[in-house]
N, C-alpha and C positions, 0 to 999 in steps of 0.2 A: 846957019844960024836955028833950023830945025834940031841939030844934034847938040844946043847947047838946051833946049826948051825940053827934050825926049827925058836927060836926065833927070833936070829935077822938078819935071810933073809924076816922072814915079817918086821918086823927093819926097814929096809933098804924099801923096797916097801911102806911101810906107808909113808916113810923123803920121796922119789920118790913120789911121787901121792899129800903130800904135796905141793912141791916146785913147780909139776904139776900147780896146780888150784894156786897157789902163780903166774905162770909167764902169767896164760891165765885172770885175775883178771883184770876189767878194771880200766887203769889211765888214773884222771880226773886233769886238769894241768889249774892251781887255779891263775885265772884271780886278780891284787894287783891294786888300787886303792887309793888315793889319793885328794886331794885339788888344783890338781896343780902347777905353783905358780905365786907369782905375781909380776908379772915383771912393773914395772911402765913404762907409754902409754902419748898417747896422750887423747886415751881413757879407759884408764886404773888405777887413781891418787892413786897413796898411800894419807889416811887422816890421820887429825891432833886430836892428844886426846887433850886436858884438864884438861883430867881426869888418875889418876891412872888408868890402869884396871887390873883387879884382872881376878887368871884361872880361864877361860870356866867351868861349869858342868851340866852332864847331867840327864834327868829323872830317875831310874830306865832301864828301859829297853831298856835304849841304852850306857849304861856302855858294851857294846862288838866290834866286826867291822863286825859283818855280815851286810850286805846294807838288806837295808827291800824295801817290796811292800804292796801293795795294791791296788786289788780288786774293786770298789764301782761301780761300774758298777752286780758285782755279791756277795762281802762278805766284804759286809764297815766295819765290828768289824771284820774281822780275818786279821794278818799282815803275809807274809811270806816272806821270804829272798832268794836269788837267791845262788841255792847251789857251782856253780867255778864261781862264785865269791866277792871279800872280800876287805872292804877298809885296808890299812894295818896300823891303827888303831882304835880304838876310837874315838868317834864322839868331846868328851870335848878335845884329844889331835891333829884331826885336826884344830880344831878351834882355838887352840893355837897357832898350825905352821899357820895357817897362819894372826893373827892378831900381830907378833910377822916379816912378814913383808909385809902387809900392812898398819901398823899404822904409823907412828912417832909422840911418845910423846913430848907435852910441855915440854919445860924446867923445866917453872917453875908451875906446877902441884899446884891444886887449891886443895882445903881438902876434894875435898870427891871422891868413888872410885865406879867403874862401874861393880858387876855383873852379868854378861850374866849366866844364866840354857836355856837348846840346851831342849825347850819339842817334836818338832819333826822333824825328819825330815828320811821324809819318799816316794819313786818314787807313785805319784798315781795315778792308773787308771784309765781314765773316760771312755772306751773302751777299745777293745781291741787288738785298732793298736792308740790311744789317750792317753797319760800320762804326768805327769807333777812334776817337782822337787817340793817338801814345806818344808819349815823353817820356825818351831818358836824360838823364843828367849821370853825369859821374860831375862829383863832389870831388874836393881833395879840399884836405887842414889842409895850409904853408905854414910854415917859423917862416914869420916879416924874413928875418937877419942873413939867416945859409940859406933861405927859400926852399928846405927840408920837406917832401909829404911828409909828415904828419900823422894823416887816416886821409879816411879816402870811401867815400861809400855811393853802389848805384842805383841812382832813385829812379820809380819808376811808377805813373800817372795815366789815368785815361781818364775818356769821360763819354758817352755813346754822343754818335752825330743824330740830330732830330732827324735828316735827308740826305736819301746818298748822294751828294754830290757838295761840290768847292764846296758853297754857302756854309751845308754842315759838317762841314770839315775839317773848315776855321773854327768855328763857334766852339767845335770839342774839345781843337788843339790851344782856341784858348782857354780854357778853361783847366786843359791837361798841364798846360804852361802853367799856368795861376798857382797851385798845385803842387805840382812839381818843387817850382821856386822854394814857395812859401816850408816846404818839410826840404828842403833841403838849408834852408837858413836855419828853421829849427835845427837841422841835425851839427852841422855847422859851433853855432853858438852853446847848445851843451858839450861835444865834443872840445871845444874851445875851452869852456870851464869848468872839466875832467882832465886835465891836460895844463901838466907844471911849464911848460914850455907855453902858452899862451900866456898863459901871466902875464 
């Protein structure tokens, strides 16, 4: 009977130690962000698109929900991630949601569509306390029937971060993203109006 009890006692001790380690393990509260609500106001009007908008897509390195930042003053070629903060979705999903609330589609859209590829979506630090949110979009005007790219434009927008952390970076990226989207749609509207293939 004794040789049965000892292994059982040993397993109970191991279980107890494991439970204690689990209890003492530090718990991290992850903060989740999105690009905010687009509530129309005097300073934030919706924009009309005269062409169809295709679902945004992103560079392969951005297909995740981590919040990226760069230290340009120290390691400009290295990408860092905030460990206790993340996006609620991937950048392409965030931009698709933002477009749904930001844009009004013309009732009779032209025969072209706008493709948007997210190239850059980073908080960039120039020094330890100064940073900005930088967004780069490749805007592609596409003829609907042939799917031929008629014209393309790289659009870059930035906004200063009020604080040198994830919260400040997210707010800056929200502003830069909205400005970049508006600029891309304006570019698409003007370029389509001046191209016979879109008429």
